C-alpha atoms as one frame of an Amber mdcrd trajectory, in Angstrom:
protein
 -14.529 -28.982  -4.487 -14.892 -28.158  -8.192 -11.514 -26.536  -8.674 -10.279
 -25.950 -12.192  -6.648 -26.604 -13.103  -5.477 -23.034 -12.564  -7.073 -22.711
  -9.131  -5.632 -26.105  -8.186  -2.214 -24.729  -9.097  -2.799 -21.691  -6.874
  -3.959 -23.869  -3.976  -0.928 -26.127  -4.350   1.419 -23.134  -4.250  -0.339
 -21.627  -1.226  -0.075 -24.853   0.758   3.297 -26.266  -0.262   5.807 -23.502
  -1.012   8.393 -23.233   1.766  10.750 -20.484   2.908  13.648 -22.621   1.666
  12.006 -22.815  -1.783  12.043 -19.034  -2.144  14.999 -17.470  -3.976  17.299
 -15.325  -1.845  16.156 -12.091  -3.511  12.500 -12.939  -2.781  13.290 -13.590
   0.879  15.121 -10.274   1.089  12.244  -8.497  -0.631   9.759  -9.921   1.875
  11.746  -8.406   4.739  11.995  -5.079   2.896   8.197  -5.132   2.462   7.630
  -5.707   6.175   9.991  -2.875   7.109   8.362  -0.488   4.644   4.821  -1.405
   5.728   5.689  -1.132   9.415   6.875   2.425   8.785   3.801   3.305   6.728
   1.444   1.841   9.334   3.161   3.436  12.331   3.030   6.861  10.674  -0.484
   6.259   9.387  -1.695   5.390  12.893  -1.451   9.098  13.756  -3.976  10.164
  11.105  -7.663  10.894  11.485  -8.673   7.991   9.244  -6.737   5.562  11.442
  -8.248   6.941  14.631 -11.737   6.541  13.182 -10.961   2.985  12.089  -9.564
   2.076  15.517 -12.660   3.484  17.216 -14.887   1.383  14.972 -12.746  -1.762
  15.350 -12.862  -1.494  19.134 -16.622  -1.026  18.979 -17.198  -3.941  16.600
 -14.607  -6.498  17.760 -13.746  -7.791  21.205 -10.434  -8.081  23.039  -8.020
 -10.463  21.413  -4.392 -11.294  20.684  -3.722  -9.108  17.644  -1.952  -5.750
  17.793  -3.413  -2.477  16.578  -0.190  -0.837  15.443   0.708   2.482  17.021
  -1.617   1.961  19.983  -1.519  -0.067  23.160  -4.587  -2.052  22.120  -4.932
  -5.688  21.135  -8.109  -7.004  19.561  -9.556  -9.938  17.657  -7.682 -10.568
  14.388 -10.440  -9.349  12.038 -10.601  -6.000  13.852  -6.811  -5.639  13.865
  -6.617  -6.321  10.125  -9.258  -3.669   9.473  -7.632  -0.995  11.652  -4.097
  -1.708  10.469  -5.202  -1.828   6.823  -6.573   1.693   7.077  -3.424   2.878
   8.882  -1.081   1.218   6.364  -2.754   3.061   3.485  -3.542   6.278   5.353
  -0.585   8.280   4.028  -0.510   6.687   0.547   3.137   5.770   1.106   2.747
   1.962   0.933   4.142  -0.301  -1.797   2.437  -0.819  -5.143   2.357  -2.904
  -8.302   2.194  -1.010 -11.562   0.198  -3.458 -13.795  -2.815  -3.331 -11.435
  -2.436   0.339 -10.462  -2.780  -0.629  -6.827  -1.352  -1.697  -3.491  -1.104
  -5.352  -2.430   0.969  -5.022   0.734  -1.317  -2.768   2.773  -4.044  -5.439
   2.625  -1.933  -8.610   2.751   0.368  -7.521   5.601  -2.327  -6.612   8.189
  -4.262  -9.839   7.526  -1.145 -12.012   7.781   0.171 -10.186  10.847  -3.071
 -10.463  12.816  -3.445 -14.150  11.954   0.183 -14.954  12.751  -0.160 -13.341
  16.168  -3.225 -15.429  16.998  -1.671 -18.637  15.628   1.669 -17.915  17.349
   3.395 -18.467  14.010   7.156 -18.341  13.646   8.924 -15.597  11.740   9.490
 -17.933   8.786   5.837 -19.002   8.724   4.709 -15.368   8.744   7.111 -14.280
   6.000   6.247 -17.265   3.787   2.535 -16.497   4.143   3.268 -12.874   3.291
   4.995 -13.870   0.040   2.114 -16.230  -0.751  -0.327 -13.368  -0.210   1.554
 -10.973  -2.464   1.939 -13.494  -5.291  -1.739 -14.489  -5.264  -2.994 -10.925
  -4.826  -1.091  -9.454  -7.749  -2.136 -12.280 -10.044  -5.752 -11.899  -8.935
  -5.509  -8.190  -9.672  -4.229  -8.692 -13.183  -6.986 -11.191 -13.927  -9.720
  -9.022 -12.416  -8.634  -5.959 -14.393  -8.967  -7.983 -17.594 -12.577  -8.859
 -16.755 -14.043  -5.381 -16.224 -14.070  -2.241 -18.299 -13.810   0.106 -15.309
 -10.871   0.511 -12.954 -11.354  -1.167  -9.576  -9.102  -0.358  -6.657  -6.997
  -2.636  -4.487  -9.910  -3.657  -2.275 -11.374  -5.569  -5.224  -8.477  -8.022
  -5.648  -6.004  -7.760  -2.745  -8.374  -9.699  -0.402  -7.885 -12.796  -2.561
  -4.168 -12.723  -1.777  -4.778 -11.852   1.850  -7.075 -14.872   2.187  -4.370
 -17.103   0.699  -1.830 -15.958   3.278  -4.359 -16.414   6.082  -5.337 -19.911
   4.886  -1.658 -20.832   4.852  -1.150 -19.632   8.436  -4.306 -21.391   9.653
  -3.205 -24.689   8.104  -6.248 -24.946   5.857  -6.475 -28.052   3.703  -6.794
 -27.879  -0.083 -10.571 -27.651  -0.111 -10.691 -24.984   2.599  -8.036 -22.956
   0.761 -10.030 -23.187  -2.461 -13.098 -21.899  -0.635 -11.119 -19.087   1.032
 -10.097 -17.720  -2.371 -13.681 -17.777  -3.659 -15.113 -16.269  -0.481 -12.619
 -13.414  -0.638 -13.303 -12.635  -4.280 -17.069 -12.762  -3.806 -17.086 -10.545
  -0.717 -14.467  -8.072  -1.916 -15.759  -4.596  -2.683 -15.816  -3.661  -6.360
 -14.305  -0.284  -5.587 -15.043   2.383  -8.255 -11.552   3.832  -8.013 -11.768
   6.802 -10.375 -14.776   8.090  -8.443 -12.607   7.906  -5.337  -9.879   9.852
  -7.140 -12.391  12.514  -8.145 -13.881  12.672  -4.641 -11.086  11.841  -2.170
 -12.231  10.337   1.112 -11.130   7.929   3.818 -12.120   4.926   1.696  -8.470
   4.796   0.545  -8.634   2.342  -2.362 -10.735  -0.109  -0.346  -7.611  -1.385
   1.406  -8.754  -1.407   5.033 -11.942  -3.250   4.204  -9.987  -5.496   1.846
  -7.658  -6.607   4.639 -10.699  -7.429   6.768 -12.382  -9.369   3.948  -9.198
 -11.347   3.332  -8.771 -12.444   6.933 -12.488 -13.131   7.365 -12.507 -15.301
   4.226  -9.689 -17.450   5.573 -11.308 -17.708   8.988 -14.670 -18.651   7.462
 -13.148 -21.292   5.196 -11.336 -22.811   8.167 -14.777 -23.191   9.759 -16.214
 -25.057   6.722 -17.900 -22.002   5.134 -18.097 -22.526   1.361 -17.487 -20.184
  -1.547 -17.571 -20.031  -5.332 -14.780 -20.942  -7.766 -12.265 -18.108  -7.731
 -11.354 -16.068 -10.784  -8.187 -17.977 -11.718  -9.983 -20.322 -14.129 -11.971
 -17.710 -16.046 -11.029 -16.999 -19.656  -8.168 -14.519 -19.869  -4.617 -14.317
 -18.569  -5.178 -16.837 -15.755  -3.181 -19.782 -17.150  -0.058 -17.741 -17.830
  -0.152 -16.111 -14.415  -0.879 -19.232 -12.400   1.568 -21.512 -14.187   4.371
 -19.091 -13.332   3.761 -19.426  -9.578   6.946 -20.549  -7.901   9.098 -19.498
 -10.855   8.255 -15.853 -11.546   7.938 -13.890  -8.316   5.948 -10.714  -8.888
   6.913  -9.404  -5.452  10.232  -8.440  -7.057   8.341  -6.057  -9.375   6.897
  -3.900  -6.593   7.579  -0.199  -6.360   8.300   1.581  -3.091   7.151   5.162
  -2.630   9.340   8.024  -1.423   6.441  10.506  -1.204   3.150  10.544   0.736
   0.780  11.022  -2.182  -0.763   9.203  -5.115   1.820   7.403  -7.240   0.454
   9.131 -10.344   1.679  12.483  -9.006   5.174  11.317  -8.176   6.754  11.526
 -11.661   5.656  15.179 -11.705   7.395  15.767  -8.363  10.634  14.402  -9.797
  10.184  16.530 -12.907   9.509  19.720 -10.972  12.549  19.245  -8.742  14.714
  18.461 -11.757  13.544  21.469 -13.777  13.968  23.840 -10.830  17.478  22.584
 -10.121  18.564  23.200 -13.722  18.172  26.954 -13.273  18.681  27.137  -9.533
  15.098  28.261  -8.970  13.615  28.290  -5.480   9.902  28.053  -4.743   9.624
  31.835  -4.412  11.103  32.229  -7.912   8.484  30.047  -9.613   5.774  31.836
 -11.575   4.332  28.846 -13.429   4.633  25.057 -13.522   3.322  23.025 -16.434
   3.184  19.238 -15.992   2.924  16.962 -19.034   1.748  13.481 -18.093  -0.782
  10.676 -18.708  -4.528  11.281 -18.651  -5.362   9.566 -15.352  -2.987  11.885
 -13.503  -4.935  14.928 -14.713  -7.781  13.834 -12.436  -5.559  14.688  -9.447
  -6.567  18.307  -9.824  -7.247  19.625  -6.298  -4.966  22.631  -5.668  -6.461
  23.724  -2.335  -6.944  20.539  -0.283  -8.934  20.658   2.939  -8.122  17.121
   4.086  -5.239  14.676   4.037  -7.055  12.607   1.439  -7.556  15.592  -0.897
  -3.860  16.466  -0.519  -2.824  12.915  -1.437  -5.143  12.680  -4.437  -3.719
  15.902  -5.834  -0.936  16.608  -8.283  -0.525  20.392  -7.822  -0.290  20.142
  -4.036   2.636  17.694  -3.695   4.469  19.445  -6.541   4.169  22.736  -4.649
   5.220  21.099  -1.366   8.222  19.468  -3.021   9.371  22.788  -4.470   8.996
  24.472  -1.064  10.259  21.696   1.253  12.164  19.306  -0.986  10.077  16.423
   0.413   6.466  15.248   0.524   5.987  13.381   3.779   3.315  13.144   6.455
   3.832  16.767   7.485   3.062  18.027   3.984  -0.327  16.290   3.793  -1.581
  16.781   7.343  -2.217  19.498   9.896  -1.323  23.156   9.456   0.414  22.588
   6.107  -2.993  22.304   4.454  -3.806  25.932   5.249  -0.383  27.379   4.412
  -0.903  30.336   1.994   2.461  29.875   0.263   1.706  26.255  -0.634  -1.783
  27.113  -1.834  -0.564  30.001  -3.976   2.129  27.873  -5.612  -0.219  24.911
  -6.135  -2.634  27.245  -7.943   0.121  27.983 -10.463   0.569  24.293 -11.404
  -1.070  23.309 -14.704  -1.479  19.680 -15.795  -1.870  18.584 -19.422  -1.980
  15.244 -21.241   1.023  14.123 -23.269  -0.236  11.580 -25.870   2.995   9.565
 -25.841   2.993   9.285 -22.064  -0.673   8.308 -22.162   0.206   5.456 -24.539
   2.870   4.227 -22.100   0.460   4.050 -19.125  -0.092   1.887 -17.021   3.053
  -0.087 -17.843   4.919   3.163 -17.206   3.826   6.250 -15.283   5.796   9.192
 -16.647   5.868  12.973 -16.700   7.978  15.907 -17.775   7.750  19.393 -16.340
   8.321  22.983 -17.496   9.038  25.739 -14.997   8.986  29.487 -15.637  10.345
  31.942 -13.079   9.110  35.407 -12.203  12.144  36.802 -14.072  11.258  34.920
 -17.249  13.781  32.066 -17.050  12.547  28.715 -18.282  13.628  25.125 -17.790
  12.227  21.693 -18.475  13.002  18.272 -17.119  13.461  15.128 -19.087  10.769
  12.461 -19.165  10.888  10.892 -15.719   9.366   8.030 -13.782   8.813   8.119
 -10.064  11.676   6.992  -7.856  11.156   3.500  -6.489  10.049   1.939  -9.785
  12.010  -0.973 -11.247  14.203   1.347 -13.287  14.748   3.766 -10.416  14.749
   1.539  -7.317  15.097   2.787  -3.769  18.213   1.257  -2.247  18.102  -0.471
   1.137  19.729   2.594   2.682  16.949   4.815   1.304  14.203   2.461   2.498
  15.725   2.349   5.973  15.912   6.145   6.043  12.256   6.316   4.969  11.310
   3.882   7.744  13.100   5.956  10.364  11.496   9.155   9.114   8.038   7.586
   9.409   8.482   5.782  12.746  10.673   8.190  14.732   7.968  10.812  15.473
   5.830   8.250  17.334   8.408   5.786  18.631  11.611   7.781  19.036  14.948
   6.805  17.516  15.885   4.057  19.998  12.629   2.135  19.658  12.645   2.657
  15.896  16.128   1.096  15.645  15.041  -1.858  17.773  11.995  -2.354  15.557
  14.149  -2.289  12.419  16.430  -4.947  13.924  13.430  -7.058  14.934  12.001
  -6.912  11.404  15.320  -7.843   9.825  15.674 -10.772  12.222  12.246 -12.294
  11.497  13.484 -15.469   9.753  15.175 -16.610  12.966  12.378 -15.586  15.336
  10.243 -18.294  17.025   7.214 -15.972  16.942   6.256 -12.348  16.281   6.099
 -11.199  19.903   9.291  -9.128  19.830   8.263  -7.272  16.676   4.643  -6.701
  17.674   5.585  -5.484  21.158   7.741  -2.856  19.481   4.831  -1.876  17.206
   3.036  -0.635  20.321   4.502   2.656  21.566   6.339   2.630  24.901   3.895
   5.304  26.091   0.681   4.111  24.402  -1.331   6.717  22.561  -4.860   7.235
  23.874  -7.133   4.576  22.460 -10.622   5.760  21.464 -13.271   4.638  23.899
 -15.468   1.730  22.922 -18.919   2.971  22.110 -21.977   0.973  22.933 -24.785
   0.754  20.431
């Protein structure tokens, strides 16, 4: 093993940090992440992208011990990570980390969950591996973004963290862990994210594939497969980021999303609701909406989405839905809502322009302010706002629990949803994950796509 000093520091952290070492707020945050991701994945399991991913996973991977969330199926861990990664990111309502403009949890969680089920890990072992995965993933993302001129999505860096969590759960030694990190980086997709924003599809930031790469990298390393030195020792911010492992927990800097759409659109939602409330305007009163924001958000331009993905990678659409419904959840980006004339007409009246000051603040801050004009000529504007759920505007535990219930209830019902919430919150004391994963399969299993032969 030719590990440099920074990678050695990462490997040491991956292998030696314990649940007892973690500060109380980090332990609490890990449980909040699991609850939030369970809700996102349960709700996402009902989408077309998730159904396609499940069909492929069942075709490509045999029966095994790992749960495909929202179905009655269990499968080999690599297939479960793939299917659950696509479901976790399907509604674009999973957690994120501002400095890398991406989503660590939706890749790390499925890989860790599937591995922990196979390894029969305890609740503490699973949660510790989850924290390890987040910390390594976000640092890998910040380093990777410093190495390339173009913006690469979560699938380019989150697998490195996922592989770290998997290596931890598999009990990999130092050399195997080193190889897992390099395998994951090398095999991760260099996702051209702005092209995905311009042409929304089921690729979803590379997250589903990233979860699969992360778990496969750990599994390969455990079987003596070798990789290259990982990116932690390249010139750039690596030393600062790796030396802070165990002291500065980036998991505390996550944002949680209240709306089922791209994070870049969410400050505009807050601004539109604020401006409308100042003059008591309803959706039918609105003649024109003008959103002032950072340049990247202007690429979310689709006002007449045909698919869930186009609705999520839109700014006019969720703004219109928020003004009509007061929320932007799964119902606003799926099904019959996409053909609703009222939403389409209002979305067509949303204009998006670049504010130079807000552009200068991005990506450290994602901000917007909004002007609204009514059909009677009244005008109002919001202040400059960030999306709710950021560090300065955090979602309280009560709000996250409400979000979880809203996402899980339609598939599981209120009783099962409450039991699942209790099971998640009790993970540190659990001898294994069986209680939680049994509750992640609906009492009346949804039809599982048939396996297709080649």
